[in-house]
C-alpha positions in Angstrom: 94.9 90.8 133.1 97.9 90.8 130.7 99.9 93.9 131.2 102.8 94.8 128.9 105.3 96.8 130.7 108.5 95.4 129.1 107.3 96.6 125.7 104.6 99.2 125.3 103.6 100.6 121.9 103.1 104.3 121.3 101.4 104.0 117.9 98.4 106.2 117.7 95.6 104.9 115.4 94.0 107.6 113.3 91.4 106.9 110.6 91.7 109.5 107.9 88.6 110.0 105.8 89.9 110.7 102.4 86.6 111.8 100.9 83.4 113.4 102.1 81.2 111.3 99.9 79.1 108.7 101.7 79.0 105.0 101.0 76.4 102.3 101.3 78.8 100.2 103.3 78.4 100.1 107.0 81.5 100.3 109.2 81.1 98.7 112.6 83.3 99.6 115.6 84.1 97.5 118.6 86.0 98.7 121.7 87.0 96.9 124.9 90.0 96.1 127.1 92.5 93.3 127.1 96.1 92.6 128.0 96.2 95.6 130.3 95.3 98.0 127.5 92.5 98.8 125.1 91.3 97.3 121.8 89.7 99.2 119.0 88.4 97.2 116.0 86.7 98.4 112.9 85.2 96.2 110.1 82.8 96.5 107.3 79.5 94.8 107.5 78.8 91.9 105.1 76.0 89.5 104.4 75.9 86.2 106.3 78.2 87.2 109.2 77.4 87.1 112.9 75.9 90.1 114.7 78.1 92.8 116.1 77.3 91.4 119.6 78.3 87.9 118.7 81.5 88.9 116.9 82.6 90.9 120.0 81.8 88.0 122.3 83.8 85.7 120.1 86.7 88.1 119.8 86.8 88.5 123.6 87.0 84.8 123.9 89.9 84.7 121.5 91.8 87.3 123.5 90.9 85.7 126.8 92.5 82.5 125.5 95.7 84.3 124.7 95.8 85.7 128.2 95.3 82.3 129.6 98.1 81.0 127.5 100.8 83.7 127.7 100.1 86.1 130.6 102.7 86.4 133.4 100.0 88.2 135.4 97.8 85.1 135.6 99.3 82.5 138.0 97.5 79.7 136.2 98.4 80.6 132.6 100.4 78.2 130.6 103.4 80.5 130.7 103.2 81.1 134.5 103.0 77.4 135.1 106.0 76.8 132.9 107.9 79.6 134.8 106.9 78.0 138.1 108.1 74.5 137.1 111.5 73.5 138.2 112.1 70.2 136.3 114.0 69.8 133.1 111.3 67.6 131.5 109.6 69.1 128.4 106.6 71.2 129.5 103.5 70.8 127.3 101.8 74.0 126.1 99.3 75.0 123.4 100.5 75.3 119.8 99.9 79.0 120.2 102.3 79.4 123.0 104.9 77.2 121.3 104.6 79.3 118.1 105.2 82.6 119.9 108.2 81.2 121.9 109.7 79.7 118.7 109.3 83.0 116.9 110.9 84.9 119.8 113.9 82.6 119.6 114.2 83.2 115.9 113.9 87.0 116.3 116.6 86.8 119.0 119.1 85.7 116.4 117.9 88.3 113.9 118.3 91.1 116.4 121.6 89.8 117.6 120.4 89.0 121.1 118.6 92.3 121.6 115.1 90.7 121.9 115.3 88.2 124.7 112.1 86.8 126.3 114.1 85.5 129.3 115.0 89.0 130.4 111.9 89.0 132.7 113.8 88.7 136.0 115.7 91.9 135.1 112.5 93.7 134.0 110.8 92.7 137.3 113.9 93.8 139.3 113.6 97.3 137.8 109.9 97.5 138.6 108.4 97.1 135.2 106.9 93.6 135.8 103.9 92.2 137.7 105.4 93.2 141.1 105.7 96.5 142.9 108.2 99.1 141.8 111.3 98.9 144.1 112.1 101.8 146.5 115.6 102.1 145.0 117.4 101.1 141.9 118.8 97.6 141.9 122.3 97.0 143.2 125.1 95.3 141.2 124.6 92.3 143.5 120.8 92.2 142.7 121.5 92.4 139.0 124.1 89.6 139.2 121.6 87.4 141.0 118.8 88.1 138.5 121.3 87.5 135.6 121.7 83.9 136.8 118.1 83.3 135.5 118.5 85.0 132.2 119.7 83.5 128.9 117.7 82.5 125.8 120.2 79.7 125.2 118.6 78.0 128.2 115.2 77.8 126.4 114.1 75.4 123.7 111.0 74.4 121.9 110.2 70.8 120.9 106.9 70.5 119.1 104.3 71.9 121.5 106.7 71.5 124.5 108.9 74.1 126.1 112.2 73.1 127.7 114.2 75.0 130.3 117.8 74.1 130.8 118.1 75.8 134.1 115.4 75.4 136.8 114.8 79.1 137.5 114.4 80.2 133.9 111.7 82.8 133.5 110.0 83.6 130.2 108.1 86.9 129.6 106.3 87.2 126.3 105.2 90.8 126.8 107.4 92.0 123.9 105.7 89.7 121.3 102.4 88.2 122.6 100.3 91.3 122.2 101.2 91.2 118.5 100.1 87.6 118.5 96.8 88.6 120.0 96.3 91.1 117.1 97.1 88.4 114.6 94.7 86.0 116.4 91.8 88.5 116.0 92.8 89.0 112.3 92.7 85.3 111.8 89.3 85.2 113.4 88.0 87.7 110.8 89.6 85.7 108.0 87.9 82.5 109.2 84.6 84.5 109.1 85.4 85.6 105.6 85.3 89.3 106.7 87.5 91.0 104.2 87.8 94.6 105.4 89.0 95.2 108.9 91.4 97.1 111.2 92.5 95.5 114.5 94.2 97.8 117.1 95.3 96.4 120.4 97.2 99.0 122.4 98.6 100.5 119.3 99.6 97.3 117.6 97.7 96.9 114.3 96.6 94.5 111.6 94.9 95.9 108.6 93.1 94.4 105.6 91.0 95.7 102.8 89.4 99.1 102.8 87.5 101.5 105.1 83.9 102.7 104.7 84.9 105.0 101.9 86.4 102.2 99.9 89.9 103.5 100.5 92.8 101.5 102.0 93.1 102.0 105.8 95.4 104.8 106.8 97.1 105.1 110.2 99.3 107.7 111.9 102.6 107.4 113.7 102.5 109.5 116.8 105.0 112.4 117.2 107.2 111.5 120.2 106.3 114.4 122.5 105.7 114.1 126.2 102.4 114.7 127.9 98.9 113.8 127.0 98.6 115.8 123.7 99.0 113.5 120.7 100.1 114.8 117.3 100.9 113.1 114.0 104.5 112.5 112.9 103.8 110.4 109.8 100.8 109.0 107.9 101.0 105.5 106.6 99.0 103.4 104.2 100.4 99.9 104.9 98.0 97.8 102.8 97.2 94.3 104.1 99.9 94.3 106.7 100.6 94.6 110.4 102.3 97.5 112.2 103.9 97.6 115.6 105.7 100.4 117.4 108.1 100.4 120.4 109.1 103.4 122.4 109.8 104.7 125.9 109.0 108.4 125.9 105.9 107.7 128.1 106.8 104.6 130.1 109.7 105.3 132.4 110.5 106.4 135.9 112.9 109.0 137.3 115.1 108.8 140.4 117.6 111.5 141.5 117.1 113.2 138.1 118.0 110.1 136.1 115.5 108.7 133.7 115.1 104.9 133.5 113.5 103.3 130.5 111.1 100.4 130.7 113.0 98.6 128.0 115.9 96.6 129.4 119.0 95.7 127.5 119.5 91.9 128.0 123.3 92.3 127.5 123.8 94.8 130.3 120.8 94.2 132.5 120.2 98.0 132.5 117.5 100.2 131.0 118.5 101.3 127.4 120.2 104.6 127.1 120.3 105.2 123.4 118.3 108.1 121.9 115.7 106.1 119.9 112.3 107.3 121.1 110.1 105.4 118.6 110.6 102.3 116.4 107.8 101.4 113.9 107.9 98.1 112.0 105.7 96.8 109.2 105.4 93.1 108.6 102.8 90.5 107.5 102.7 89.3 111.1 102.0 91.6 114.0 103.7 89.1 116.3 106.9 89.4 114.2 106.6 93.2 114.0 106.0 93.5 117.7 109.1 91.5 118.6 111.4 93.1 116.0 110.4 96.6 117.1 111.5 95.9 120.7 114.8 94.3 119.5 115.6 97.3 117.2 114.8 99.7 120.0 117.4 98.0 122.2 120.0 98.0 119.5 120.0 101.8 119.1 119.8 103.8 115.8 123.0 102.8 114.0 122.9 99.1 114.7 119.2 98.9 114.3 119.4 100.4 110.8 122.2 98.0 109.9 120.2 95.0 111.1 117.0 96.2 109.4 118.7 96.6 106.0 120.5 93.3 106.3 117.2 91.4 107.0 114.9 93.5 104.7 112.9 94.8 107.7 110.6 97.8 107.0 111.2 100.1 109.9 110.8 103.8 110.6 112.7 105.1 113.6 112.8 108.5 115.4 115.9 109.5 117.2 116.1 112.4 119.6 119.1 114.7 118.9 120.4 118.0 120.3 118.7 119.7 117.3 115.3 117.9 117.7 114.0 114.7 116.2 115.7 112.8 113.4 114.0 110.2 111.1 115.8 107.0 110.3 114.3 104.9 107.5 115.3 101.4 106.3 115.3 100.6 102.6 112.3 98.2 103.0 110.2 101.0 104.6 110.7 103.5 101.8 107.9 102.1 99.5 105.4 102.9 102.3 106.4 106.5 102.1 105.6 106.7 98.4 102.0 105.5 98.6 
């Protein structure tokens, strides 16, 4: 299993039927589980493509491979073997794992260090990783010890090899690999020349083409309210793009009346305390959107908007204020509001 506790999306997929008229096209739905969450996939049937059963079998194989490459919950995954290694010799991995790590390093620079895939020891220390949740919050000594294993400057990629510059470096791709899995399924459909699909893995999305009513896919950003009831904050028509959302209003724990977010600030080693409750990013790559959403979440509303506008990032953020919820929209996101 590949659980994502350092970064969980809270993007609710909703298919809005824009017309009541029926179409001759047939829409096929696939559901299942992967990476510690659900997947929900819709595509339009075409001539000369495999059966529904065969497509689901092949998609499951694609996702299983991603788990075997990048899961920290599987002891024999490529990533787990790299984490367990102690030598400084380059460690061979698949091109997929190398691609994700390389992108994470690039996004670390864009987000000014806020996205850091080496922050896993701190995430685990706070009880949001593969181990059990601690009985008490970490001490300063515990944090200092975990910090000795953290630092993206100690990680490098050389072709299809990962290099660690300190022996105990630990890499956790939870903040970006789910998005890669979405892209991998989208790539599968592209190879099969299936031109209309929507891939949703735990709320991370990749869309292409149209739905059964010959209308572009539409999705909804969830209103950040606690509890099980889900309501719509915003409806989007992204086009042939990917969408990822980061937020912490459902994944946290409380102790002595203090709320601790699952998202850890790599610069402090502590759960984030800013008032962003949801960060949605649109990009051509779900892997990229996934990682950026986490980074912006860590940065907080003011700095996140500054970084988004500087790098032409399409993002929609929701901040909790004393008067309710406030929308924060980057310049690159505004065209999606006008569709």
